C-alpha positions as CSV (number, residue, x, y, z in Angstrom):
1,M,35.8,-17.9,-40.3
2,P,35.3,-18.7,-36.5
3,D,38.8,-17.2,-36.0
4,V,37.6,-14.0,-37.6
5,V,34.7,-13.8,-35.3
6,N,36.8,-14.6,-32.2
7,N,39.2,-11.9,-33.2
8,L,36.4,-9.5,-33.6
9,I,35.0,-10.3,-30.1
10,R,38.5,-9.8,-28.6
11,I,38.8,-6.4,-30.3
12,L,35.3,-5.4,-29.1
13,K,36.2,-6.3,-25.5
14,I,39.3,-4.2,-25.7
15,L,37.2,-1.4,-27.1
16,E,34.7,-1.8,-24.2
17,L,37.6,-1.6,-21.7
18,I,38.9,1.6,-23.4
19,S,35.4,3.0,-23.4
20,N,35.2,2.5,-19.6
21,L,38.5,4.1,-19.0
22,I,37.9,7.1,-21.2
23,R,34.7,8.9,-20.2
24,P,34.0,12.1,-22.0
25,V,31.8,14.7,-20.4
26,W,28.5,15.8,-22.0
27,F,28.6,16.1,-25.8
28,T,26.4,16.0,-28.9
29,P,27.8,13.9,-31.7
30,K,28.9,16.0,-34.7
31,K,27.0,13.7,-37.1
32,L,23.8,14.6,-35.3
33,R,24.3,18.3,-34.9
34,G,21.9,20.4,-37.0
35,R,19.9,17.3,-38.1
36,N,18.1,16.2,-35.0
37,R,16.8,18.7,-32.4
38,S,15.9,16.0,-29.9
39,A,19.5,14.9,-29.5
40,P,20.5,17.6,-26.9
41,F,17.4,16.7,-24.9
42,L,18.4,13.0,-24.9
43,Y,22.1,13.6,-24.0
44,Y,21.3,16.1,-21.2
45,S,18.6,14.0,-19.6
46,F,20.0,10.5,-19.4
47,G,22.2,11.1,-16.4
48,S,25.6,9.7,-15.5
49,W,25.4,6.7,-17.8
50,A,25.6,9.0,-20.8
51,S,29.3,9.8,-20.0
52,G,30.2,6.3,-21.4
53,F,28.7,7.2,-24.8
54,P,30.9,6.3,-27.8
55,S,31.3,9.1,-30.2
56,P,32.5,9.0,-33.8
57,A,34.5,12.1,-32.9
58,G,36.8,12.4,-30.0
59,P,39.5,10.3,-28.2
60,K,38.1,7.0,-29.4
61,A,37.6,8.0,-33.0
62,N,40.9,6.5,-34.2
63,V,40.0,3.1,-32.6
64,Y,36.6,3.0,-34.3
65,H,38.1,4.2,-37.6
66,Y,40.8,1.5,-37.6
67,I,38.4,-1.3,-36.8
68,T,35.6,-0.3,-39.2
69,V,38.0,0.4,-42.1
70,S,40.0,-2.8,-41.6
71,W,37.0,-5.1,-41.4
72,S,34.9,-3.4,-44.1
73,S,37.7,-4.1,-46.6
74,V,37.4,-7.8,-46.0
75,D,34.8,-10.0,-47.8
76,C,32.7,-10.7,-44.8
77,Q,29.5,-12.0,-46.4
78,P,30.1,-15.6,-45.1
79,M,30.3,-14.3,-41.6
80,S,27.1,-12.2,-41.8
81,V,25.0,-14.8,-40.0
82,A,27.5,-15.2,-37.1
83,L,27.8,-11.5,-36.8
84,R,24.1,-11.0,-36.7
85,Q,23.8,-13.6,-33.9
86,L,26.6,-11.9,-32.0
87,T,25.1,-8.5,-32.3
88,V,21.5,-9.6,-31.4
89,G,22.9,-11.6,-28.5
90,S,24.8,-8.6,-27.2
91,L,21.7,-6.5,-27.2
92,L,19.4,-9.1,-25.7
93,K,21.9,-9.9,-22.9
94,G,22.0,-6.2,-22.0
95,R,25.7,-5.6,-22.6
96,S,27.2,-2.2,-22.2
97,L,26.4,0.7,-24.5
98,S,29.9,0.9,-25.9
99,L,30.0,-2.7,-27.0
100,T,26.6,-2.8,-28.6
101,T,27.1,0.5,-30.3
102,A,30.4,-0.7,-31.8
103,L,28.5,-3.8,-33.2
104,F,26.0,-1.4,-34.7
105,F,28.8,0.4,-36.5
106,F,30.2,-2.8,-37.9
107,T,26.9,-4.2,-39.1
108,G,26.2,-0.9,-40.7
109,K,29.4,-1.1,-42.6
110,L,28.9,-4.7,-43.6
111,Q,25.2,-4.1,-44.5
112,S,24.3,-7.4,-42.9
113,L,21.8,-6.4,-40.1
114,S,18.8,-4.1,-39.7
115,A,19.3,-1.9,-36.7
116,Q,15.6,-1.3,-36.4
117,E,15.0,-5.0,-36.1
118,I,17.4,-5.3,-33.2
119,L,16.0,-2.3,-31.4
120,H,12.5,-3.5,-31.7
121,R,13.4,-6.9,-30.3
122,R,15.3,-5.3,-27.5
123,L,12.4,-2.9,-26.7
124,E,10.0,-5.9,-26.5
125,R,12.2,-7.5,-23.9
126,C,13.1,-4.3,-22.0
127,S,12.5,-4.6,-18.3
128,S,13.8,-1.3,-16.8
129,M,14.1,2.4,-17.5
130,A,17.8,2.1,-17.5
131,Q,17.7,-0.3,-20.4
132,L,15.1,1.8,-22.1
133,K,17.3,4.9,-22.0
134,L,20.3,2.9,-23.4
135,L,18.1,1.9,-26.3
136,H,16.8,5.4,-26.7
137,A,20.4,6.5,-27.1
138,H,20.9,4.0,-29.9
139,V,17.8,5.4,-31.6
140,V,19.4,8.8,-31.7
141,L,22.9,7.5,-32.7
142,L,21.5,5.5,-35.6
143,G,19.4,8.3,-36.9
144,L,16.1,6.7,-36.0
145,S,14.7,9.5,-33.8
146,L,12.2,10.4,-36.5
147,D,10.9,6.9,-36.9
148,N,7.5,6.9,-35.3
149,F,7.3,3.1,-35.1
150,T,10.4,2.8,-33.0
151,L,9.5,5.8,-30.8
152,G,6.0,4.4,-30.3
153,K,7.6,1.3,-28.7
154,L,9.7,3.5,-26.5
155,I,6.6,5.5,-25.4
156,S,4.6,2.3,-24.9
157,F,7.1,0.9,-22.4
158,A,7.7,4.1,-20.5
159,G,4.0,5.0,-20.3
160,I,2.4,1.6,-19.6
161,N,4.9,-0.7,-17.9
162,E,4.9,-0.8,-14.1
163,N,8.7,-0.2,-14.3
164,G,8.3,2.7,-16.7
165,D,8.3,6.4,-16.2
166,L,5.1,8.2,-17.4
167,Q,6.7,11.7,-17.4
168,Y,9.6,10.4,-19.5
169,A,7.1,9.0,-22.0
170,L,5.3,12.4,-22.1
171,D,8.6,14.3,-22.6
172,V,9.4,12.1,-25.6
173,F,5.9,12.4,-27.0
174,N,5.9,16.2,-26.7
175,R,9.0,16.3,-29.1
176,I,7.3,14.4,-31.8
177,R,5.9,16.6,-34.6
178,Q,3.3,14.1,-35.9
179,P,2.5,11.4,-33.3
180,N,0.5,8.5,-34.5
181,K,-2.6,6.7,-33.0
182,F,-0.5,4.1,-31.3
183,M,1.4,6.7,-29.3
184,F,-1.8,8.5,-28.3
185,N,-3.3,5.1,-27.2
186,S,-0.2,4.2,-25.2
187,L,-0.2,7.5,-23.3
188,I,-3.9,7.6,-22.7
189,R,-3.7,4.1,-21.3
190,G,-0.7,5.0,-19.2
191,C,-2.4,8.1,-17.7
192,S,-5.6,6.2,-16.9
193,I,-4.2,3.0,-15.3
194,S,-4.2,3.1,-11.5
195,G,-5.5,6.6,-11.6
196,R,-2.1,8.1,-12.4
197,D,-3.4,11.2,-14.1
198,P,-6.9,10.8,-15.4
199,S,-7.3,14.5,-16.4
200,K,-4.2,14.2,-18.6
201,A,-5.7,11.1,-20.3
202,I,-8.8,13.1,-21.2
203,A,-6.7,16.0,-22.4
204,L,-4.7,13.6,-24.6
205,Y,-7.9,12.2,-26.0
206,R,-9.0,15.7,-27.0
207,N,-5.6,16.3,-28.6
208,M,-5.9,13.1,-30.5
209,L,-9.3,14.1,-32.0
210,A,-7.9,17.5,-32.8
211,S,-5.0,15.9,-34.6
212,G,-7.4,14.0,-36.9
213,H,-7.0,10.6,-35.4
214,S,-10.1,8.5,-34.9
215,P,-10.3,6.6,-31.7
216,N,-10.6,2.8,-31.8
217,E,-11.6,-0.1,-29.5
218,F,-8.1,0.3,-27.8
219,T,-8.7,4.0,-27.1
220,L,-12.2,4.3,-25.7
221,P,-11.9,1.8,-22.8
222,F,-9.0,3.7,-21.2
223,V,-10.6,7.1,-21.8
224,L,-13.7,5.8,-20.1
225,K,-11.5,4.4,-17.3
226,A,-10.2,8.0,-16.8
227,C,-13.7,9.3,-16.7
228,A,-14.5,6.7,-14.0
229,S,-11.5,8.0,-12.0
230,E,-12.5,11.6,-12.1
231,P,-15.6,10.8,-12.2
232,S,-17.1,12.7,-15.2
233,Y,-20.6,11.6,-16.2
234,W,-21.0,14.0,-19.2
235,M,-17.5,13.3,-20.6
236,S,-18.2,9.5,-20.4
237,M,-21.5,10.0,-22.2
238,L,-19.7,12.0,-24.9
239,V,-17.0,9.4,-25.3
240,H,-19.6,6.6,-25.5
241,G,-21.6,8.6,-28.1
242,Q,-18.5,8.9,-30.2
243,G,-17.9,5.2,-30.0
244,I,-21.4,4.5,-31.2
245,K,-21.0,6.9,-34.1
246,L,-17.8,5.1,-35.1
247,G,-19.4,1.7,-34.8
248,I,-17.4,0.5,-31.8
249,G,-19.8,1.4,-29.0
250,S,-21.0,-2.2,-28.8
251,H,-17.5,-3.6,-28.5
252,V,-17.3,-5.7,-25.3
253,C,-14.2,-3.8,-24.0
254,V,-16.0,-0.4,-24.5
255,Q,-19.1,-1.7,-22.8
256,N,-17.2,-3.1,-19.9
257,A,-15.4,0.3,-19.4
258,L,-18.8,2.2,-19.6
259,M,-20.2,-0.2,-17.0
260,N,-17.3,0.6,-14.7
261,V,-18.0,4.3,-15.1
262,Y,-21.5,3.9,-13.9
263,I,-20.3,1.7,-11.0
264,A,-17.7,4.2,-10.0
265,M,-20.5,6.9,-9.8
266,G,-22.8,4.5,-7.8
267,M,-25.3,4.2,-10.7
268,T,-25.7,0.4,-10.4
269,R,-29.1,0.5,-12.3
270,E,-27.5,2.1,-15.4
271,A,-24.5,-0.3,-15.1
272,R,-26.9,-3.3,-15.1
273,K,-28.6,-2.0,-18.3
274,V,-25.2,-1.8,-20.0
275,F,-24.3,-5.3,-18.7
276,D,-27.6,-6.8,-20.0
277,E,-26.9,-5.3,-23.5
278,I,-23.5,-7.0,-23.8
279,A,-24.0,-9.8,-26.4
280,E,-21.0,-12.0,-25.4
281,K,-20.1,-11.4,-21.8
282,T,-16.5,-12.1,-20.7
283,S,-15.3,-12.9,-17.2
284,V,-14.4,-9.2,-17.0
285,S,-18.0,-8.3,-17.7
286,W,-19.4,-10.6,-14.9
287,N,-16.7,-9.6,-12.4
288,S,-17.3,-5.9,-13.0
289,M,-21.0,-6.1,-12.4
290,I,-20.6,-8.5,-9.4
291,G,-18.0,-6.0,-8.0
292,G,-20.5,-3.1,-8.6
293,Y,-23.2,-4.8,-6.6
294,S,-20.6,-5.7,-3.9
295,R,-19.5,-2.1,-3.5
296,A,-23.1,-1.0,-3.2
297,G,-23.7,-3.5,-0.4
298,R,-26.3,-5.4,-2.4
299,S,-25.4,-8.9,-1.4
300,K,-28.6,-10.5,-2.7
301,E,-28.1,-9.2,-6.3
302,T,-24.4,-10.3,-6.0
303,C,-25.4,-13.9,-5.2
304,I,-28.0,-14.0,-8.0
305,L,-25.5,-12.7,-10.5
306,F,-22.9,-15.2,-9.3
307,R,-25.4,-18.1,-9.9
308,Q,-26.2,-16.7,-13.4
309,M,-22.4,-16.5,-14.1
310,R,-22.0,-20.2,-13.3
311,E,-25.1,-21.2,-15.3
312,S,-23.7,-19.3,-18.4
313,G,-20.6,-21.4,-18.3
314,V,-18.2,-18.7,-17.4
315,V,-15.7,-19.9,-14.8
316,P,-15.3,-17.7,-11.8
317,D,-11.8,-16.6,-10.8
318,G,-10.1,-14.8,-8.0
319,F,-11.6,-11.4,-8.8
320,T,-15.1,-13.0,-8.6
321,F,-14.5,-14.4,-5.2
322,V,-12.9,-11.2,-3.8
323,S,-16.0,-9.3,-4.9
324,L,-18.3,-11.9,-3.4
325,L,-16.4,-11.9,-0.1
326,S,-16.3,-8.1,0.0
327,A,-20.1,-8.1,-0.3
328,C,-20.3,-10.5,2.7
329,S,-18.0,-8.2,4.7
330,Q,-20.0,-5.1,4.1
331,T,-23.3,-6.7,5.1
332,C,-21.8,-9.0,7.7
333,D,-23.5,-11.9,6.0
334,L,-21.6,-14.8,7.6
335,D,-23.7,-17.5,6.1
336,L,-23.1,-16.3,2.5
337,G,-19.4,-15.9,3.3
338,R,-19.2,-19.5,4.6
339,F,-21.0,-20.7,1.4
340,V,-18.4,-18.9,-0.8
341,H,-15.5,-20.4,1.3
342,L,-17.0,-23.9,1.0
343,Y,-17.6,-23.4,-2.8
344,I,-13.9,-22.5,-3.3
345,E,-12.8,-25.6,-1.3
346,I,-15.2,-28.1,-3.0
347,T,-14.4,-27.0,-6.5
348,G,-10.7,-27.2,-5.7
349,L,-9.9,-23.7,-7.1
350,E,-6.5,-22.4,-6.4
351,I,-6.7,-19.8,-3.7
352,D,-4.1,-17.0,-4.1
353,L,-3.1,-14.4,-1.5
354,F,-5.7,-11.9,-2.5
355,V,-8.6,-14.4,-2.0
356,R,-7.1,-15.5,1.4
357,N,-6.9,-11.9,2.5
358,A,-10.6,-11.4,1.4
359,L,-11.6,-14.5,3.4
360,L,-9.7,-13.1,6.4
361,D,-11.4,-9.8,6.1
362,M,-14.9,-11.4,5.7
363,Y,-14.5,-13.5,8.9
364,G,-13.0,-10.6,10.8
365,K,-15.8,-8.1,9.9
366,C,-18.4,-10.7,10.6
367,G,-17.0,-11.2,14.1
368,H,-16.0,-14.9,13.6
369,L,-12.5,-14.4,14.9
370,D,-11.8,-18.2,15.4
371,S,-12.2,-18.8,11.6
372,A,-10.1,-15.7,10.9
373,E,-7.3,-16.9,13.1
374,K,-7.3,-20.3,11.5
375,I,-6.9,-18.9,8.1
376,F,-4.3,-16.4,9.2
377,L,-2.2,-19.1,10.9
378,R,-2.5,-21.5,7.9
379,M,-1.3,-18.8,5.5
380,Q,2.2,-19.8,4.3
381,E,2.6,-16.4,2.6
382,K,1.5,-13.2,4.3
383,N,1.8,-9.6,3.2
384,V,1.2,-6.4,5.1
385,V,-2.5,-6.6,4.1
386,S,-2.8,-10.0,5.8
387,W,-1.3,-8.7,9.1
388,T,-3.3,-5.5,9.0
389,T,-6.6,-7.3,8.3
390,M,-6.2,-9.6,11.3
391,L,-5.1,-6.6,13.5
392,T,-8.3,-4.7,12.4
393,A,-10.5,-7.6,13.2
394,Y,-9.1,-7.8,16.8
395,A,-9.4,-4.1,17.3
396,K,-12.9,-3.8,15.9
397,H,-14.3,-6.4,18.3
398,G,-12.6,-5.0,21.4
399,F,-9.6,-7.4,21.6
400,I,-7.3,-4.4,21.7
401,E,-4.5,-6.2,23.6
402,S,-4.4,-9.0,21.0
403,A,-4.3,-6.3,18.3
404,R,-1.4,-4.5,20.0
405,E,0.5,-7.8,20.4
406,L,0.0,-8.6,16.7
407,F,1.1,-5.1,15.8
408,V,4.4,-5.6,17.7
409,R,5.0,-8.9,15.9
410,M,4.3,-7.5,12.4
411,P,7.4,-7.9,10.2
412,M,6.4,-5.0,8.1
413,K,4.1,-2.0,8.8
414,N,2.5,0.7,6.7
415,V,0.3,3.7,7.5
416,V,-2.8,1.6,7.3
417,S,-1.4,-0.7,10.0
418,W,-0.9,2.2,12.3
419,N,-4.3,3.6,11.5
420,S,-6.0,0.3,12.3
421,L,-4.5,0.2,15.8
422,L,-5.2,4.0,16.3
423,S,-8.8,3.5,15.3
424,G,-9.1,0.4,17.6
425,Y,-7.9,2.4,20.6
426,S,-10.3,5.3,19.8
427,Q,-13.3,3.1,19.2
428,N,-12.7,1.2,22.5
429,G,-12.5,4.4,24.5
430,Q,-8.8,4.4,25.0
431,C,-8.2,7.8,23.4
432,R,-5.2,8.6,25.5
433,E,-3.5,5.4,24.3
434,A,-4.4,6.4,20.8
435,L,-2.6,9.8,21.1
436,S,0.4,8.0,22.6
437,L,0.5,5.6,19.6
438,F,0.3,8.6,17.3
439,D,3.5,9.9,18.9
440,E,5.1,6.5,18.3
441,M,4.0,6.6,14.7
442,Q,5.7,9.9,14.0
443,K,8.9,8.8,15.8
444,A,9.0,5.7,13.6
445,G,9.1,7.9,10.5
446,F,5.6,7.4,9.2
447,N,3.8,10.4,7.8
448,P,0.1,10.6,8.8
449,N,-2.5,10.6,6.1
450,E,-6.1,11.9,6.3
451,A,-7.4,8.7,8.0
452,T,-4.7,9.1,10.7
453,L,-5.6,12.7,11.3
454,T,-9.3,12.0,11.4
455,T,-8.8,9.3,14.0
456,V,-6.5,11.5,16.1
457,L,-9.0,14.4,16.0
458,Y,-11.8,12.1,17.1
459,A,-9.6,11.0,20.1
460,C,-8.9,14.7,21.0
461,G,-12.6,15.5,20.9
462,Q,-13.5,12.6,23.2
463,I,-11.1,13.6,26.0
464,G,-11.2,17.3,25.4
465,D,-7.5,17.6,24.4
466,V,-7.8,20.8,22.4
467,T,-4.0,21.5,22.5
468,T,-3.2,18.3,20.5
469,G,-6.1,19.1,18.2
470,E,-4.7,22.6,17.5
471,K,-1.3,21.0,16.7
472,I,-3.0,18.7,14.2
473,H,-4.8,21.7,12.7
474,A,-1.5,23.6,12.4
475,Y,0.1,20.6,10.7
476,I,-2.8,20.4,8.2
477,R,-2.4,24.1,7.3
478,E,1.4,23.9,7.0
479,T,1.5,20.7,4.8
480,E,1.1,21.8,1.2
481,S,0.7,18.3,-0.1
482,L,-2.3,17.7,2.2
483,Q,-5.4,19.2,0.8
484,P,-8.1,18.7,3.5
485,S,-11.2,16.9,2.3
486,I,-14.7,17.5,3.6
487,T,-14.2,14.5,5.9
488,L,-11.1,15.9,7.5
489,T,-12.6,19.4,7.9
490,N,-15.7,17.9,9.5
491,S,-13.4,16.2,12.0
492,L,-11.8,19.5,12.8
493,I,-15.3,21.0,13.4
494,A,-16.4,18.1,15.6
495,M,-13.1,18.3,17.7
496,Y,-13.3,22.0,18.4
497,A,-17.0,21.8,19.2
498,K,-16.6,18.9,21.6
499,C,-13.7,20.8,23.3
500,G,-16.0,23.8,23.8
501,E,-14.3,26.0,21.2
502,V,-17.6,26.7,19.4
503,P,-16.4,30.0,17.8
504,I,-13.5,28.3,16.1
505,A,-15.7,25.4,15.0
506,M,-18.3,27.8,13.5
507,D,-15.5,29.8,11.8
508,I,-14.2,26.6,10.0
509,F,-17.8,25.7,9.2
510,R,-18.6,29.0,7.7
511,K,-15.5,29.0,5.5
512,M,-16.2,25.6,3.9
513,K,-17.0,25.9,0.2
514,W,-18.8,22.6,0.1
515,K,-20.8,21.1,3.0
516,N,-22.4,17.7,3.3
517,V,-24.8,16.4,5.9
518,V,-21.9,15.3,8.1
519,S,-20.6,18.9,8.2
520,W,-24.0,20.2,9.4
521,N,-24.3,17.3,11.9
522,A,-20.8,18.0,13.3
523,V,-21.6,21.7,14.1
524,I,-25.2,20.9,15.3
525,G,-23.9,18.1,17.6
526,G,-21.2,20.4,18.9
527,L,-23.6,23.2,19.8
528,A,-26.0,20.7,21.3
529,L,-23.3,19.6,23.8
530,Q,-22.9,23.2,24.9
531,G,-26.7,23.6,25.4
532,I,-27.1,26.3,22.8
533,G,-30.6,25.2,21.8
534,D,-31.8,28.3,19.9
535,D,-28.6,28.5,17.8
536,V,-29.0,24.8,16.9
537,I,-32.6,25.4,15.7
538,E,-31.4,28.3,13.6
539,L,-28.7,26.2,12.1
540,F,-31.2,23.4,11.3
541,R,-33.3,26.0,9.4
542,E,-30.2,27.1,7.4
543,M,-29.5,23.4,6.6
544,E,-33.0,23.0,5.2
545,A,-32.7,26.2,3.2
546,S,-29.4,24.9,1.7
547,G,-31.1,21.8,0.3
548,I,-29.2,19.3,2.4
549,Q,-31.5,16.5,3.6
550,P,-31.2,15.8,7.3
551,N,-30.8,12.3,8.6
552,G,-31.2,10.5,11.9
553,I,-28.0,11.8,13.4
554,T,-29.1,15.4,12.6
555,F,-32.3,14.9,14.7
556,T,-30.3,13.3,17.5
557,G,-28.3,16.5,17.8
558,L,-31.4,18.7,17.4
559,L,-33.4,16.9,20.0
560,A,-30.4,16.8,22.4
561,A,-30.1,20.6,22.0
562,C,-33.8,21.0,22.8
563,S,-33.3,18.8,25.9
564,H,-30.3,20.7,27.2
565,G,-31.9,24.0,26.5
566,G,-35.3,23.1,28.0
567,L,-37.1,23.7,24.7
568,I,-40.0,21.3,25.2
569,S,-42.4,22.6,22.5
570,S,-39.6,22.7,19.9
571,G,-38.5,19.2,20.8
572,R,-42.1,17.9,20.4
573,Y,-42.4,19.7,17.1
574,Y,-39.3,18.2,15.5
575,F,-39.8,14.7,17.0
576,E,-43.3,14.5,15.4
577,R,-42.0,15.9,12.0
578,M,-39.2,13.3,11.8
579,S,-41.4,10.5,10.5
580,S,-44.4,12.6,9.1
581,V,-42.4,15.1,7.1
582,Y,-38.8,13.7,6.6
583,S,-39.7,10.0,6.6
584,I,-36.9,9.3,9.0
585,P,-37.5,6.2,11.2
586,L,-37.5,6.9,14.9
587,E,-34.5,5.1,16.6
588,I,-34.0,4.4,20.3
589,E,-31.6,7.4,20.6
590,H,-34.4,9.8,19.5
591,Y,-36.7,8.4,22.1
592,A,-34.0,8.7,24.7
593,C,-33.6,12.4,23.8
594,M,-37.4,13.0,24.1
595,I,-37.6,11.1,27.5
596,D,-34.7,13.2,28.8
597,L,-36.4,16.4,27.5
598,L,-39.8,15.5,29.1
599,G,-38.2,14.3,32.3
600,R,-36.1,17.5,32.8
601,G,-39.3,19.5,32.3
602,G,-41.1,17.5,35.0
603,L,-43.5,15.8,32.5
604,L,-42.9,12.3,33.9
605,E,-46.3,10.9,33.1
606,E,-46.0,12.0,29.4
607,A,-42.5,10.4,29.4
608,I,-43.9,7.1,30.6
609,R,-46.6,7.2,28.0
610,L,-44.0,7.8,25.3
611,I,-42.0,4.8,26.5
612,G,-45.2,2.7,26.2
613,T,-45.5,3.6,22.5
614,M,-41.9,2.6,21.6
615,P,-41.7,-0.1,18.9
616,M,-38.5,-1.5,20.5
617,R,-37.7,-2.6,24.1
618,P,-36.5,0.3,26.2
619,D,-32.8,0.1,27.1
620,I,-30.7,1.3,30.0
621,V,-30.4,4.8,28.5
622,I,-34.2,5.2,28.3
623,W,-34.8,4.1,31.9
624,G,-31.7,5.9,33.1
625,A,-32.9,9.2,31.7
626,L,-36.3,8.7,33.4
627,L,-34.6,7.8,36.7
628,G,-32.5,10.9,36.6
629,A,-35.6,13.0,36.1
630,C,-37.2,11.3,39.1
631,K,-34.2,12.3,41.2
632,I,-34.4,15.9,40.0
633,H,-38.1,16.2,40.9
634,G,-38.1,13.9,43.9
635,V,-40.6,11.4,42.5
636,V,-39.7,8.4,44.6
637,E,-42.5,5.9,43.6
638,I,-41.9,6.2,39.9
639,G,-38.2,6.0,40.6
640,R,-38.6,2.6,42.3
641,I,-40.5,1.3,39.3
642,V,-37.9,2.5,37.0
643,L,-35.1,1.1,39.1
644,K,-36.8,-2.4,38.9
645,Q,-36.7,-2.2,35.1
646,L,-33.0,-1.1,35.2
647,L,-31.9,-3.9,37.5
648,E,-33.4,-6.4,35.1
649,L,-31.2,-5.0,32.4
650,Q,-28.1,-4.5,34.5
651,P,-28.2,-6.5,37.8
652,Y,-25.9,-5.3,40.6
653,S,-25.1,-2.0,39.1
654,A,-23.4,0.2,41.6
655,G,-24.4,3.4,39.8
656,L,-28.1,2.5,39.8
657,C,-28.0,1.6,43.5
658,V,-26.2,4.9,44.4
659,L,-28.7,6.8,42.3
660,L,-31.7,5.3,44.1
661,S,-30.0,5.8,47.5
662,N,-29.5,9.5,46.7
663,L,-33.2,9.7,45.6
664,Y,-34.3,8.3,49.0
665,S,-31.9,10.7,50.7
666,E,-33.3,13.8,49.0
667,A,-36.9,12.6,49.9
668,N,-35.7,12.2,53.6
669,R,-36.5,8.5,53.5
670,W,-33.4,7.6,55.6
671,E,-34.5,4.0,56.4
672,D,-34.9,3.2,52.7
673,M,-31.5,4.8,52.0
674,Q,-29.8,2.6,54.7
675,R,-31.5,-0.5,53.3
676,I,-30.0,0.2,49.8
677,R,-26.6,0.7,51.4
678,K,-26.8,-2.6,53.2
679,I,-27.8,-4.4,50.0
680,M,-24.8,-2.9,48.3
681,N,-22.4,-4.0,51.1
682,G,-23.9,-7.4,51.3
683,S,-23.6,-8.2,47.6
684,G,-20.2,-6.7,47.3
685,V,-21.3,-3.9,45.0
686,A,-19.1,-0.9,45.3
687,K,-19.3,2.5,43.6
688,C,-16.5,3.1,41.1
689,D,-14.5,6.2,41.7
690,A,-15.3,8.9,39.1
691,I,-12.4,10.1,37.0
692,S,-12.0,13.8,35.9
693,F,-9.6,15.4,33.4
694,I,-7.8,18.7,33.5
695,E,-5.4,20.3,31.0
696,I,-2.3,22.0,32.4
697,G,0.5,23.3,30.2
698,G,-0.8,21.6,27.1
699,H,-1.1,18.1,28.7
700,V,-4.3,16.5,29.9
701,Y,-4.2,14.7,33.3
702,E,-6.7,12.5,34.9
703,F,-7.5,12.5,38.7
704,M,-10.1,11.3,41.2
705,V,-11.5,12.9,44.4
706,D,-8.7,13.5,47.0
707,D,-6.2,11.8,44.6
708,R,-2.7,12.3,46.1
709,R,-1.1,9.3,44.4
710,S,0.6,11.0,41.4
711,D,3.6,13.2,41.3
712,W,1.6,16.0,39.6
713,S,-1.3,16.0,42.1
714,R,0.0,19.1,43.8
715,G,-0.1,21.0,40.5
716,I,-3.6,19.6,39.7
717,Y,-5.1,20.8,42.9
718,S,-3.3,24.2,42.7
719,V,-5.0,24.8,39.3
720,L,-8.3,23.5,40.6
721,N,-8.2,26.0,43.5
722,Q,-7.4,28.8,41.1
723,L,-10.4,27.9,39.0
724,T,-12.6,27.7,42.0
725,D,-11.6,31.1,43.3
726,H,-12.1,32.5,39.7
727,L,-15.6,31.1,39.6
728,K,-16.5,32.4,43.1
729,L,-15.3,35.8,42.1
730,E,-17.4,35.8,38.9
731,Q,-20.4,34.5,40.8
732,S,-20.2,37.4,43.2
733,T,-19.9,39.9,40.3
734,G,-22.6,38.2,38.2
735,T,-20.3,37.9,35.1
736,Y,-19.1,34.6,33.8
737,S,-16.2,34.4,31.4
738,L,-13.2,32.1,31.1
């Protein structure tokens, strides 16, 4: 009998060789025509591998006929076990379609093997879509395309597995006349995981109910997960209500999913109520609630819940520690972060890459760069998240050169890596370097995302580079896949407003369908920079009428507009209403705006009294605003007192000494002015040269007074002379327009 099997194997190998040499073009087997409508779909959608399909009709028919007739006439019952092992082994080892199909034909003749059994085993071990499509072809050839159990396994792999193809699963599903509950559950799960297509998951759930299938404990958690991705409060309440009606609302998986819905919508109180109602809490329950508190920045509740988790006997895992460390990062709670780190080391828990990255992030955001560097250097395995987290820590705390050096050394980069360095340059005032890096990013083949564009627009606004800002705006309009969010639109408004293009900023603002407080703040702040006080007050009234609650940033812009526009009474009015009407605490920047407003109006004594009522210590901005007012109005004595306060905060400041010297000069106190100059020379204090910017031909250049160093200085001064002549002409005619 072994000789028979060996001969069979030899024949099958010859058959496989012939199959590889003879490759018919697309076809539909005759035995399937008129019986299975899904066959053409399968044969036309599987791609080039389908050309190797064995067909009962065609050039290879004689070979198949010869082998099957010859061997079926022999009494092969003793070899059935060997043949079964050979066939199953061929499938499980992933041999070619022609060989395994030939085996199917033989076993069908010998009636010694269940094709469904082999297919189900192979489907359970399937690891790629290529293998799945081969198996799907077998399903059609063996007449199993109407078997829901087999098709359910196909749909399950394609829809759920990370190597699957959700659209392929949906296409197969749409050709099934009466899909079962397992198929619905598989696709709902596939659409909901990782936020692939949450709206499709909800639509499938509705179709499932319409088909007469009742959801179970495997259905509702993933429907609720889809609701959390949308998020949809009313739909989640409806789904939970249906679960209660069916008696599965108290199932721990359903309650965990409902808790995550509340957490996704920021409703931590409601999530905690659901958590407390869970009879037998799993590690998923504890991790979900701890993660919810962590995302809400409630580190105290996070710690309390972690302690309760340990007391209940549930062992914390990597997800627990990542949530705890995330809470520490958000609140910059270094002590708690160190405690968590120490707890992990004392208990001897295995630290995976995700936990190490979380530790790295915590120390970086808390400003403890030494500890972050130690963890980073000790990491035997690093991914792009590890490198980017360390880079972000350097950039956030002003070590921009270290960030750039690390960026160059990175073995792999993604968009987030570029964004981190871009943000670092912008936040550290190196906006020109940020724009240069943006050019590098595009040349490297990385497409910018919303975070990239938001950072670049901020940099453009800071240096007044409206030309680059307009190019970004054009890119946003021309990119169909990029649907600008409120955040990106707000960045456009702020950029145009800071660059002096107020009409464009207002046009974008007026066309926004949905506005948040940041939208209003952007346009109010932009108008405030231009000194259009009355328009800012009118906008603020519109904001109140729209139902948007102002915040501290809103009032900073409003008070700055009153200061630049000389609207003293309006400034007083809104400053008083901040705490009495809006319950917004007065911050130092609000006091600075009021000191500047009163100082510009010559009300220096009132400004000094206001400084005396401040609950915090006045900083250099407060005293600087008052000193500037003293210079404007020539009040030397108060200026000397103010300067004394400033020098305590910032000793040997060249700018302050120059300001006092100018104050003495305007008051004709020449001896005092000379004394200040001598002090500056004796202490080595020198005034830094001021830098100005000018845009020529779409490029922004920087220059100083009488700057002849650069190659383009001649062009700069040529444009400056033209602007000066233009302004003189308009001054003589009394009309000002650029």
